[in-house]
C-alpha positions as CSV (number, residue, x, y, z in Angstrom):
1,M,22.6,-24.1,6.3
2,H,26.0,-25.8,6.5
3,P,28.1,-26.7,3.5
4,M,26.5,-29.2,1.2
5,S,23.2,-29.5,2.9
6,K,20.4,-31.6,1.5
7,I,17.5,-29.2,1.0
8,I,13.8,-30.1,0.8
9,G,11.5,-27.7,-0.9
10,F,7.9,-26.6,-0.2
11,P,4.5,-28.0,-1.3
12,P,2.8,-26.1,-4.1
13,I,0.5,-23.1,-3.5
14,A,-2.3,-24.0,-5.9
15,R,-6.0,-24.5,-6.4
16,A,-7.5,-27.0,-8.8
17,D,-8.6,-24.2,-11.2
18,A,-5.1,-22.7,-11.6
19,R,-4.3,-21.5,-15.1
20,V,-0.7,-20.4,-14.5
21,L,2.1,-22.2,-12.8
22,I,5.1,-20.1,-11.7
23,L,8.2,-22.2,-11.0
24,G,11.4,-21.4,-9.2
25,S,14.2,-23.8,-8.8
26,M,14.5,-24.3,-5.0
27,P,13.9,-22.0,-2.0
28,G,16.9,-20.0,-0.8
29,K,18.1,-19.9,2.8
30,A,15.8,-16.9,3.8
31,S,12.8,-18.8,2.4
32,L,13.7,-22.1,4.0
33,D,14.3,-20.4,7.4
34,A,10.9,-18.5,7.1
35,G,9.0,-21.5,5.6
36,E,7.7,-19.1,2.9
37,Y,8.3,-18.8,-0.8
38,Y,10.4,-15.7,-1.7
39,A,11.1,-14.5,1.8
40,H,14.3,-12.7,1.1
41,P,13.5,-9.0,1.6
42,R,15.3,-8.0,-1.6
43,N,13.7,-10.6,-3.8
44,G,11.4,-9.0,-6.4
45,F,8.8,-11.8,-6.5
46,W,6.2,-10.3,-4.1
47,P,6.6,-6.8,-5.4
48,I,5.9,-8.2,-8.9
49,M,2.9,-10.1,-7.7
50,E,1.6,-6.8,-6.2
51,A,2.0,-5.1,-9.5
52,L,0.4,-8.0,-11.5
53,F,-2.4,-9.1,-9.2
54,G,-2.8,-6.3,-6.6
55,I,-1.7,-8.5,-3.8
56,P,0.0,-6.1,-1.2
57,R,3.5,-7.4,-0.5
58,Q,3.3,-6.3,3.1
59,R,0.3,-8.6,3.9
60,P,0.8,-11.8,5.8
61,Y,2.1,-14.7,3.8
62,A,-1.1,-16.7,4.1
63,E,-3.0,-13.7,2.6
64,R,-0.5,-13.3,-0.2
65,S,-0.7,-17.1,-0.9
66,A,-4.5,-16.8,-1.0
67,G,-4.3,-13.9,-3.4
68,L,-2.3,-16.0,-5.8
69,K,-4.9,-18.8,-5.6
70,A,-7.7,-16.4,-6.1
71,N,-6.1,-15.2,-9.3
72,K,-5.7,-18.8,-10.5
73,A,-1.9,-18.7,-10.1
74,A,0.0,-21.6,-8.7
75,L,3.5,-21.4,-7.3
76,W,6.0,-24.2,-6.9
77,D,9.6,-25.2,-7.5
78,V,11.1,-27.5,-10.1
79,L,13.1,-29.4,-7.4
80,E,11.7,-31.4,-4.5
81,T,15.3,-31.9,-3.1
82,C,18.8,-31.0,-4.0
83,V,22.2,-30.4,-2.4
84,R,23.4,-26.9,-2.4
85,E,26.2,-25.0,-0.7
86,S,24.6,-21.5,-0.6
87,S,21.3,-19.9,-1.6
88,L,22.6,-19.5,-5.2
89,D,21.0,-21.7,-7.9
90,S,24.5,-21.9,-9.4
91,D,25.6,-23.8,-6.3
92,I,23.0,-26.6,-6.8
93,L,24.8,-29.9,-7.5
94,E,23.4,-31.2,-10.8
95,E,23.6,-34.8,-9.7
96,S,21.6,-34.1,-6.6
97,M,18.6,-32.7,-8.3
98,A,15.3,-34.6,-7.6
99,P,12.3,-33.0,-9.3
100,N,8.9,-32.6,-7.8
101,A,6.0,-34.9,-8.9
102,F,4.8,-32.9,-11.9
103,E,2.8,-35.6,-13.6
104,G,0.4,-35.7,-10.6
105,F,0.4,-32.0,-10.4
106,F,-0.7,-31.5,-14.0
107,E,-3.4,-34.2,-13.7
108,A,-4.8,-32.4,-10.6
109,H,-4.5,-29.0,-12.3
110,P,-5.8,-29.6,-15.9
111,R,-6.5,-25.9,-16.6
112,I,-2.8,-24.9,-16.5
113,E,-2.2,-22.9,-19.7
114,G,1.3,-21.6,-19.0
115,V,4.3,-22.5,-17.0
116,F,6.4,-19.4,-16.2
117,F,10.0,-20.0,-15.0
118,N,11.5,-17.6,-12.5
119,G,14.9,-17.5,-14.1
120,V,17.2,-19.7,-16.2
121,K,18.0,-22.4,-13.6
122,A,14.3,-23.2,-13.1
123,E,13.7,-23.5,-16.9
124,Q,16.8,-25.6,-17.4
125,G,15.9,-27.9,-14.5
126,F,12.4,-28.4,-15.8
127,R,13.4,-29.0,-19.4
128,R,16.1,-31.5,-18.3
129,H,14.6,-33.3,-15.4
130,V,10.8,-33.0,-15.8
131,L,9.7,-32.3,-19.4
132,P,10.9,-35.7,-20.8
133,S,8.5,-37.5,-18.5
134,L,5.5,-35.3,-19.5
135,A,4.4,-36.5,-23.0
136,G,2.5,-33.8,-24.9
137,L,2.9,-31.0,-22.3
138,E,5.0,-28.8,-24.5
139,G,2.4,-28.7,-27.2
140,R,-0.5,-28.0,-24.8
141,V,1.1,-25.6,-22.3
142,R,3.2,-22.5,-23.0
143,L,6.6,-22.7,-21.4
144,V,8.1,-19.2,-20.8
145,R,11.3,-18.1,-19.0
146,L,11.0,-14.8,-17.2
147,P,13.7,-12.7,-15.6
148,S,14.7,-14.0,-12.2
149,T,13.3,-12.1,-9.2
150,S,16.5,-13.0,-7.2
151,P,18.5,-10.0,-5.9
152,A,21.5,-11.8,-7.3
153,H,20.2,-11.0,-10.8
154,A,20.4,-7.2,-10.8
155,R,20.9,-6.8,-14.5
156,L,17.3,-5.6,-14.9
157,S,15.5,-3.0,-12.7
158,L,12.4,-4.1,-10.8
159,D,10.3,-2.0,-13.2
160,A,11.8,-3.9,-16.2
161,K,11.1,-7.2,-14.5
162,I,7.5,-6.2,-13.7
163,A,7.0,-5.2,-17.4
164,A,8.4,-8.6,-18.6
165,W,6.3,-10.6,-16.1
166,R,3.2,-8.5,-16.9
167,D,3.6,-8.9,-20.7
168,S,4.1,-12.7,-20.4
169,I,1.6,-13.6,-17.8
170,I,-1.2,-11.0,-17.9
171,G,-0.9,-10.4,-21.7
172,S,-0.9,-14.1,-22.7
173,V,-3.1,-15.9,-20.2
174,Y,-5.3,-13.5,-18.3
175,Q,-5.9,-10.6,-20.7
176,Q,-7.0,-8.4,-17.7
177,E,-9.2,-10.9,-15.9
178,I,-7.5,-10.2,-12.6
179,K,-9.5,-10.2,-9.4
180,P,-9.0,-7.3,-6.9
181,F,-7.2,-8.3,-3.8
182,D,-9.6,-9.3,-1.0
183,P,-8.0,-10.3,2.3
184,G,-11.4,-11.6,3.6
Protein backbone atom coordinates (compact mmCIF):
# COMPACT_ATOMS: atom_id res chain seq x y z
CA MET A 1 0.00 0.00 0.00
CA HIS A 2 1.49 3.34 -0.94
CA PRO A 3 0.60 6.66 0.71
CA MET A 4 -3.03 7.68 0.38
CA SER A 5 -4.30 4.57 -1.34
CA LYS A 6 -7.96 4.06 -2.13
CA ILE A 7 -8.94 0.86 -0.39
CA ILE A 8 -11.82 -1.41 -1.31
CA GLY A 9 -13.16 -3.74 1.37
CA PHE A 10 -14.53 -7.26 1.25
CA PRO A 11 -18.05 -8.63 0.76
CA PRO A 12 -19.84 -9.79 3.91
CA ILE A 13 -19.57 -13.27 5.35
CA ALA A 14 -23.21 -14.02 6.09
CA ARG A 15 -26.11 -16.40 5.71
CA ALA A 16 -29.71 -15.21 5.43
CA ASP A 17 -30.46 -16.53 8.95
CA ALA A 18 -27.72 -14.48 10.66
CA ARG A 19 -28.68 -13.09 14.07
CA VAL A 20 -25.50 -11.14 14.80
CA LEU A 21 -23.54 -8.71 12.62
CA ILE A 22 -19.95 -7.99 13.64
CA LEU A 23 -18.63 -4.83 12.01
CA GLY A 24 -15.09 -3.60 11.63
CA SER A 25 -14.21 -0.34 9.92
CA MET A 26 -12.01 -1.42 6.97
CA PRO A 27 -9.52 -4.31 6.50
CA GLY A 28 -5.90 -3.53 7.34
CA LYS A 29 -2.93 -4.14 5.06
CA ALA A 30 -2.34 -7.75 6.17
CA SER A 31 -6.01 -8.58 5.56
CA LEU A 32 -6.08 -6.83 2.18
CA ASP A 33 -2.90 -8.67 1.12
CA ALA A 34 -4.33 -12.04 2.25
CA GLY A 35 -7.87 -11.40 1.03
CA GLU A 36 -9.16 -12.41 4.47
CA TYR A 37 -10.83 -10.62 7.35
CA TYR A 38 -8.52 -10.18 10.37
CA ALA A 39 -5.42 -11.77 8.81
CA HIS A 40 -2.86 -9.92 10.97
CA PRO A 41 -1.30 -12.63 13.17
CA ARG A 42 -1.57 -10.47 16.31
CA ASN A 43 -5.20 -9.44 15.78
CA GLY A 44 -7.39 -10.98 18.47
CA PHE A 45 -10.46 -11.52 16.29
CA TRP A 46 -10.01 -15.20 15.45
CA PRO A 47 -8.83 -16.16 18.96
CA ILE A 48 -12.00 -14.46 20.26
CA MET A 49 -14.16 -16.36 17.75
CA GLU A 50 -12.47 -19.56 18.91
CA ALA A 51 -13.37 -18.76 22.52
CA LEU A 52 -16.96 -17.77 21.68
CA PHE A 53 -17.93 -20.27 19.01
CA GLY A 54 -15.30 -23.02 19.21
CA ILE A 55 -13.96 -22.22 15.73
CA PRO A 56 -10.26 -23.21 15.81
CA ARG A 57 -8.18 -20.19 14.81
CA GLN A 58 -5.63 -22.34 12.97
CA ARG A 59 -8.24 -23.82 10.59
CA PRO A 60 -8.26 -22.60 6.97
CA TYR A 61 -10.04 -19.30 6.41
CA ALA A 62 -12.93 -20.91 4.49
CA GLU A 63 -13.64 -23.19 7.47
CA ARG A 64 -13.47 -20.33 9.96
CA SER A 65 -15.87 -18.34 7.75
CA ALA A 66 -18.22 -21.34 7.56
CA GLY A 67 -18.05 -21.61 11.36
CA LEU A 68 -19.24 -18.03 11.72
CA LYS A 69 -22.13 -18.68 9.32
CA ALA A 70 -23.08 -21.91 11.12
CA ASN A 71 -23.35 -19.90 14.34
CA LYS A 72 -25.55 -17.29 12.63
CA ALA A 73 -22.84 -14.64 12.90
CA ALA A 74 -22.23 -12.28 9.98
CA LEU A 75 -19.01 -10.34 9.47
CA TRP A 76 -18.55 -7.18 7.44
CA ASP A 77 -17.07 -3.68 7.57
CA VAL A 78 -18.77 -0.33 7.82
CA LEU A 79 -16.85 1.03 4.84
CA GLU A 80 -16.92 -0.18 1.27
CA THR A 81 -14.09 2.18 0.28
CA CYS A 82 -11.91 4.83 1.84
CA VAL A 83 -8.52 6.46 1.52
CA ARG A 84 -5.99 5.57 4.21
CA GLU A 85 -2.26 6.04 4.62
CA SER A 86 -1.59 3.02 6.86
CA SER A 87 -3.52 0.14 8.42
CA LEU A 88 -4.63 2.33 11.33
CA ASP A 89 -8.27 3.37 11.50
CA SER A 90 -7.08 6.77 12.69
CA ASP A 91 -5.44 7.30 9.28
CA ILE A 92 -8.72 6.95 7.34
CA LEU A 93 -9.59 10.26 5.71
CA GLU A 94 -13.07 11.16 6.93
CA GLU A 95 -14.12 12.75 3.63
CA SER A 96 -13.17 9.58 1.73
CA MET A 97 -15.46 7.24 3.68
CA ALA A 98 -18.06 5.46 1.53
CA PRO A 99 -20.22 3.03 3.52
CA ASN A 100 -21.34 -0.40 2.44
CA ALA A 101 -24.95 -0.94 1.28
CA PHE A 102 -26.55 -1.69 4.63
CA GLU A 103 -30.16 -1.12 3.65
CA GLY A 104 -29.99 -4.09 1.30
CA PHE A 105 -28.02 -6.11 3.83
CA PHE A 106 -30.64 -5.71 6.56
CA GLU A 107 -33.44 -6.49 4.10
CA ALA A 108 -31.65 -9.71 3.11
CA HIS A 109 -30.84 -10.56 6.77
CA PRO A 110 -34.05 -9.72 8.68
CA ARG A 111 -33.16 -11.81 11.76
CA ILE A 112 -30.22 -9.63 12.81
CA GLU A 113 -30.76 -8.85 16.51
CA GLY A 114 -27.48 -7.16 17.32
CA VAL A 115 -24.79 -5.17 15.57
CA PHE A 116 -21.47 -5.44 17.41
CA PHE A 117 -18.77 -2.94 16.53
CA ASN A 118 -15.14 -4.05 16.62
CA GLY A 119 -13.87 -0.83 18.17
CA VAL A 120 -14.64 2.88 18.30
CA LYS A 121 -13.99 3.77 14.64
CA ALA A 122 -16.43 1.13 13.38
CA GLU A 123 -19.15 2.41 15.71
CA GLN A 124 -18.51 6.07 14.86
CA GLY A 125 -18.49 5.37 11.12
CA PHE A 126 -21.74 3.40 11.33
CA ARG A 127 -23.53 5.99 13.46
CA ARG A 128 -22.34 8.85 11.25
CA HIS A 129 -22.51 7.37 7.75
CA VAL A 130 -25.04 4.53 7.92
CA LEU A 131 -27.56 4.84 10.76
CA PRO A 132 -29.24 8.04 9.50
CA SER A 133 -30.34 6.17 6.35
CA LEU A 134 -31.77 3.18 8.25
CA ALA A 135 -35.06 4.39 9.75
CA GLY A 136 -36.13 2.35 12.77
CA LEU A 137 -33.02 0.17 12.99
CA GLU A 138 -31.84 1.55 16.32
CA GLY A 139 -35.09 0.64 18.06
CA ARG A 140 -35.18 -2.86 16.52
CA VAL A 141 -31.51 -3.96 16.72
CA ARG A 142 -29.04 -3.66 19.60
CA LEU A 143 -25.98 -1.56 18.72
CA VAL A 144 -23.00 -2.41 20.94
CA ARG A 145 -19.37 -1.27 20.80
CA LEU A 146 -16.86 -3.93 21.82
CA PRO A 147 -13.14 -3.56 22.55
CA SER A 148 -11.13 -3.53 19.33
CA THR A 149 -9.35 -6.76 18.45
CA SER A 150 -6.56 -4.77 16.77
CA PRO A 151 -3.03 -5.26 18.12
CA ALA A 152 -2.80 -1.45 18.16
CA HIS A 153 -5.33 -1.48 21.02
CA ALA A 154 -3.35 -3.25 23.71
CA ARG A 155 -5.02 -1.53 26.69
CA LEU A 156 -6.96 -4.73 27.42
CA SER A 157 -5.56 -8.25 27.53
CA LEU A 158 -6.91 -10.86 25.13
CA ASP A 159 -8.69 -12.52 28.07
CA ALA A 160 -10.41 -9.25 28.97
CA LYS A 161 -11.46 -8.77 25.35
CA ILE A 162 -12.81 -12.34 25.21
CA ALA A 163 -14.84 -11.72 28.37
CA ALA A 164 -16.30 -8.47 27.00
CA TRP A 165 -17.18 -10.06 23.64
CA ARG A 166 -18.67 -13.15 25.34
CA ASP A 167 -20.81 -11.08 27.72
CA SER A 168 -22.13 -8.90 24.91
CA ILE A 169 -22.67 -11.43 22.12
CA ILE A 170 -23.27 -14.77 23.81
CA GLY A 171 -24.99 -13.33 26.86
CA SER A 172 -27.42 -11.11 24.99
CA VAL A 173 -28.19 -12.87 21.73
CA TYR A 174 -27.31 -16.54 21.88
CA GLN A 175 -27.71 -17.47 25.53
CA GLN A 176 -25.60 -20.59 24.94
CA GLU A 177 -27.16 -21.76 21.64
CA ILE A 178 -23.71 -22.19 20.06
CA LYS A 179 -23.17 -25.03 17.59
CA PRO A 180 -19.98 -27.07 18.03
CA PHE A 181 -17.43 -26.49 15.29
CA ASP A 182 -17.83 -29.00 12.45
CA PRO A 183 -15.33 -28.58 9.59
CA GLY A 184 -17.38 -31.01 7.43
